[in-house]
C-alpha positions as CSV (number, residue, x, y, z in Angstrom):
1,M,128.3,101.7,92.9
2,T,126.9,104.9,94.0
3,S,128.4,106.6,97.2
4,P,126.5,105.3,100.6
5,H,126.8,108.8,101.8
6,L,124.4,111.6,101.2
7,P,125.0,114.4,98.5
8,A,127.9,116.9,99.7
9,A,125.1,119.5,99.2
10,A,122.6,118.0,101.7
11,T,125.2,117.6,104.2
12,V,126.1,121.2,104.0
13,L,122.7,122.0,104.5
14,L,122.4,119.8,107.6
15,A,125.6,120.9,109.0
16,A,124.1,124.8,108.3
17,L,121.0,124.0,110.1
18,L,122.8,122.3,113.1
19,D,124.6,125.2,113.7
20,D,121.0,127.0,114.8
21,M,120.2,124.4,117.0
22,P,121.3,123.9,120.6
23,R,122.8,120.6,121.1
24,A,120.8,119.5,124.2
25,E,117.7,120.2,122.5
26,L,118.6,118.2,119.5
27,R,120.1,115.3,122.1
28,A,116.7,115.2,124.1
29,A,114.6,114.9,120.6
30,Q,116.9,112.1,119.5
31,V,116.5,110.0,122.9
32,A,112.7,110.7,122.7
33,M,112.7,109.8,119.1
34,S,114.7,106.5,119.8
35,A,112.2,105.5,122.6
36,I,108.8,106.1,120.6
37,Y,110.3,103.9,117.7
38,R,111.6,101.1,119.8
39,D,108.0,101.0,121.1
40,G,106.6,100.6,118.1
41,G,105.4,104.1,117.7
42,H,105.0,106.3,114.4
43,S,106.6,109.1,112.9
44,R,103.9,111.4,113.8
45,M,104.6,110.9,117.2
46,A,108.3,110.2,117.4
47,V,108.9,113.6,115.0
48,P,106.5,116.3,116.2
49,D,108.5,119.5,115.0
50,A,111.5,120.9,113.3
51,T,113.9,119.8,116.1
52,A,112.8,116.3,116.0
53,A,113.0,115.9,112.4
54,L,116.3,117.5,112.0
55,A,117.5,114.9,114.9
56,Y,116.0,112.2,112.7
57,A,117.9,113.4,109.5
58,V,121.3,113.6,111.4
59,A,120.9,110.0,113.4
60,R,119.0,108.1,111.0
61,M,118.5,109.3,107.5
62,P,122.2,108.7,106.2
63,A,121.9,105.0,106.7
64,T,118.2,104.9,105.0
65,Y,119.8,107.0,102.5
66,A,122.8,104.3,102.3
67,A,120.2,101.5,102.0
68,C,118.2,103.0,99.4
69,A,121.5,103.8,97.4
70,R,122.4,99.9,97.3
71,A,119.2,98.7,96.5
72,F,118.6,101.2,93.8
73,D,122.0,100.3,92.2
74,L,121.1,96.5,92.6
75,A,118.1,96.8,90.7
76,A,119.5,99.2,87.8
77,T,121.9,96.3,87.1
78,R,118.8,94.1,86.2
79,M,117.1,96.9,84.0
80,P,120.3,98.7,82.8
81,A,117.9,100.8,79.8
82,F,115.6,102.0,82.9
83,A,116.0,106.0,83.2
84,P,113.3,107.4,85.0
85,V,111.9,110.9,84.4
86,D,109.7,110.9,87.7
87,G,109.1,109.7,91.0
88,L,106.9,108.9,93.3
89,D,108.1,108.8,97.0
90,I,105.6,107.1,99.2
91,G,106.1,107.6,102.7
92,A,108.9,110.0,102.1
93,G,110.2,111.0,105.1
94,A,113.4,113.3,105.0
95,G,113.5,112.6,101.3
96,A,116.2,109.6,101.5
97,A,114.5,107.3,99.0
98,T,114.0,110.2,96.5
99,L,117.9,111.6,97.0
100,A,118.8,108.1,96.5
101,A,117.0,107.9,93.4
102,T,118.6,111.2,92.0
103,A,121.8,109.8,92.6
104,V,121.4,106.7,90.8
105,W,119.1,107.9,88.3
106,P,120.7,111.5,87.6
107,Q,118.1,112.4,84.6
108,M,115.1,112.4,86.7
109,T,113.3,116.1,86.5
110,A,110.3,115.6,89.1
111,A,109.3,113.5,92.3
112,R,105.8,113.9,94.0
113,L,106.3,113.1,97.7
114,I,103.5,111.6,100.1
115,E,104.2,112.6,103.7
116,P,101.5,113.6,106.5
117,N,104.5,114.9,108.7
118,A,104.7,118.3,108.0
119,A,108.1,118.6,109.7
120,L,109.8,115.7,107.7
121,A,108.0,117.1,104.4
122,A,109.7,120.4,105.2
123,L,113.1,119.1,105.4
124,A,112.6,116.6,102.6
125,I,111.8,119.2,100.2
126,G,114.8,121.6,101.5
127,L,117.2,118.5,101.2
128,I,116.2,117.7,97.7
129,G,116.3,121.2,96.3
130,S,119.7,121.3,97.8
131,A,121.5,118.1,96.1
132,S,119.2,118.3,92.6
133,A,117.4,120.2,90.1
134,V,114.3,117.9,90.8
135,A,111.0,119.5,91.0
136,V,109.4,118.6,94.2
137,S,105.8,118.4,94.7
138,L,104.1,117.3,97.9
139,G,101.2,115.1,99.1
140,A,100.2,115.5,102.7
141,H,97.5,112.7,103.2
142,E,98.3,109.6,104.9
143,V,100.1,106.8,103.0
144,A,96.9,104.7,103.4
145,A,94.5,107.3,101.8
146,M,96.7,107.3,98.6
147,P,94.3,107.3,96.0
148,A,94.5,104.2,93.6
149,D,93.8,106.0,90.5
150,G,96.7,108.6,90.9
151,V,98.9,109.8,87.9
152,A,101.7,107.1,87.1
153,T,105.2,107.6,87.4
154,D,108.3,106.3,86.2
155,L,109.6,105.0,89.5
156,V,107.7,104.4,92.7
157,M,109.6,104.0,96.0
158,L,108.2,103.1,99.6
159,S,111.2,103.0,101.9
160,Y,111.1,102.2,105.4
161,M,107.6,102.9,105.6
162,L,105.6,99.9,105.4
163,A,106.4,99.3,109.5
164,E,104.3,102.0,110.2
165,Q,101.1,100.7,108.2
166,A,99.0,98.0,109.7
167,E,100.0,94.6,108.7
168,S,96.4,94.0,107.0
169,E,97.0,97.0,104.7
170,V,100.5,96.5,103.5
171,A,99.1,94.3,100.7
172,A,96.5,97.3,99.6
173,I,99.0,100.0,100.1
174,V,101.5,98.0,97.7
175,A,98.9,97.3,95.2
176,A,97.9,100.6,95.1
177,A,101.6,101.7,94.8
178,A,102.0,99.0,92.1
179,A,99.0,100.6,90.1
180,R,100.8,103.9,89.8
181,A,104.1,102.3,88.9
182,R,104.8,102.9,85.0
183,Q,108.0,101.2,84.8
184,M,109.4,99.8,88.2
185,I,108.6,100.0,91.9
186,I,111.1,99.3,95.0
187,V,110.2,98.6,98.3
188,V,113.0,99.1,100.9
189,E,112.7,97.9,104.7
190,P,115.0,97.0,107.5
191,G,117.1,93.8,107.2
192,T,115.1,92.2,110.1
193,P,112.8,89.3,110.1
194,A,109.8,91.4,110.6
195,G,111.2,93.7,107.9
196,Y,111.7,90.9,105.3
197,A,108.4,89.5,106.2
198,R,106.7,93.0,105.2
199,V,109.3,92.5,101.6
200,L,107.5,89.3,101.1
201,A,103.9,90.6,101.2
202,A,105.0,93.2,99.2
203,R,106.5,91.0,96.7
204,Q,103.4,89.0,96.8
205,A,101.4,91.7,96.1
206,M,103.6,92.6,93.0
207,V,103.4,89.4,91.4
208,A,99.6,89.5,91.7
209,A,99.4,93.0,90.3
210,G,100.7,91.2,86.9
211,L,104.5,93.0,87.8
212,H,107.8,90.8,87.3
213,I,110.5,90.5,90.1
214,L,113.7,92.4,89.1
215,A,115.5,92.1,92.2
216,P,117.0,90.6,94.6
217,C,115.1,87.6,93.5
218,P,116.4,85.8,90.0
219,H,113.0,84.0,89.8
220,A,109.2,84.9,90.8
221,R,108.7,81.6,92.8
222,P,108.2,81.3,96.3
223,C,111.1,82.1,98.8
224,P,113.2,79.0,99.2
225,L,114.8,80.3,102.5
226,A,114.1,77.7,105.2
227,S,111.5,79.1,108.2
228,G,113.6,81.3,110.4
229,D,115.8,82.5,107.7
230,W,115.5,85.7,106.0
231,C,116.9,87.4,102.9
232,H,118.8,90.6,103.9
233,F,122.0,92.5,102.9
234,S,124.3,95.4,104.2
235,V,126.0,98.1,103.3
236,R,128.7,100.3,105.5
237,L,128.5,104.2,105.9
238,Q,130.5,106.4,107.8
239,R,129.2,108.4,110.7
240,T,129.6,111.9,111.1
241,A,130.5,113.9,113.6
242,A,127.7,115.0,114.6
243,H,125.9,111.3,114.1
244,M,128.4,110.1,116.7
245,Q,128.0,112.7,119.1
246,L,123.9,112.6,119.3
247,K,124.4,108.8,119.4
248,D,127.0,108.5,121.7
249,A,128.4,106.1,119.3
250,S,132.3,105.3,119.1
251,V,132.5,103.3,115.9
252,P,133.1,105.7,113.0
253,F,130.9,103.7,110.7
254,E,127.7,101.7,110.9
255,D,126.6,98.7,109.0
256,E,123.2,99.1,107.8
257,R,121.1,95.8,107.2
258,F,118.2,96.0,104.8
259,S,115.7,93.9,103.0
260,Y,114.2,95.1,99.6
261,V,112.3,93.9,96.2
262,A,112.0,95.5,93.0
263,A,109.8,94.8,90.3
264,A,109.0,95.8,86.4
265,R,105.9,96.8,84.6
266,N,107.1,95.1,81.5
267,P,108.6,91.5,81.1
268,V,112.5,91.7,81.7
269,P,114.9,88.9,80.2
270,V,115.1,85.7,82.7
271,P,118.6,86.4,84.5
272,T,121.3,84.1,83.6
273,V,123.1,85.1,87.1
274,A,122.6,84.4,90.7
275,R,122.3,86.6,93.5
276,L,125.0,86.5,96.4
277,I,122.8,86.2,99.5
278,R,125.3,86.1,102.2
279,P,128.8,87.9,102.9
280,P,131.2,85.8,100.4
281,V,133.5,83.6,102.6
282,I,137.0,83.9,101.4
283,E,140.1,81.5,102.2
284,K,143.6,81.5,101.1
285,G,142.6,78.3,98.6
286,F,138.7,79.2,98.0
287,A,135.6,80.8,98.0
288,D,132.4,79.8,99.4
289,L,129.5,81.8,97.5
290,A,125.9,81.4,98.8
291,L,124.0,81.9,96.3
292,C,120.0,82.3,95.3
293,T,119.7,80.9,92.0
294,T,116.8,80.4,89.5
295,D,116.7,76.8,90.8
296,G,116.9,77.5,94.4
297,L,119.8,78.0,96.9
298,E,123.2,76.7,96.0
299,T,126.3,77.0,98.1
300,R,129.2,77.2,95.3
301,R,133.1,76.8,95.8
302,I,135.4,78.6,93.5
303,R,139.2,77.2,94.3
304,R,142.0,79.2,94.1
305,R,143.1,77.4,90.9
306,D,140.0,78.5,88.8
307,G,141.9,81.4,88.3
308,A,140.3,84.4,87.1
309,A,136.6,83.0,88.6
310,Y,138.3,82.9,92.0
311,K,139.9,86.6,91.6
312,S,136.6,88.0,90.5
313,A,134.9,86.0,93.7
314,K,137.3,88.0,95.9
315,G,135.8,91.1,94.6
316,L,132.3,89.9,94.9
317,V,129.9,92.3,97.4
318,W,127.1,90.8,99.4
319,G,124.4,91.3,97.4
320,D,126.2,91.1,94.2
321,E,125.1,89.4,91.1
322,V,127.3,86.4,89.9
């Protein structure tokens, strides 16, 4: 499993940038940014300058990176021969998705970022350059203006950005992104009911574009979850001292909930596995696993007397293939 923490070189760069930034200014930028995001504002309002971009990178980017790294790992498991050389990061922000992609697929040599926010784009280019040898190019136009006839890349990523688009535009944006995916496309969103709804819309657009669903679903049929429920997963990461200070946090870690969907250009083998869609319930004498299977939802109880299966179940993590 790829580490959920930002690459060491990126962390060092952020620490150096923090040394030159008065904490009061950074704190004020973080408070303003959080208020704007809570009210449904976009990054162009929440992150107006380099100070706000740095506040974002310290307070929010680590969790986004962790979610992307976990989602990319899970997609890579379904397509183990996939070795992307180039990537397209749409709505790249500070570059969390591209950084995660280079950690999961270290053979990547090039990435194009679509990010109209100049402060975030500049930070992204610096962070990616500090942590990898990937050649980065920038498209500074709005996501909704992305041309559908652009050059295809092996991997297309849309992470934590659909919430900033009009609901009516999500399907068209994902369809345009899918057209650019030579091999794989991945969408990652917050693990909330609203985030999951956007992931479902993205999934439908992928299927309509003729792509093949990789993960988390073991099928391409409609989601079997009942109304009011939503498919999401979780990844835990340690908070840095600067993160805790900036957010007045008392707990040294955070659990980032996320939803995602990955699809492939070419057909992939039908999985013989299921997806663990809830944390496993491990008791002394049994383990209960909530699974999404090719036939729908299932709760499977594995008893201690099942030996190796019970031991294996104790090592499972929410989101794993089973």
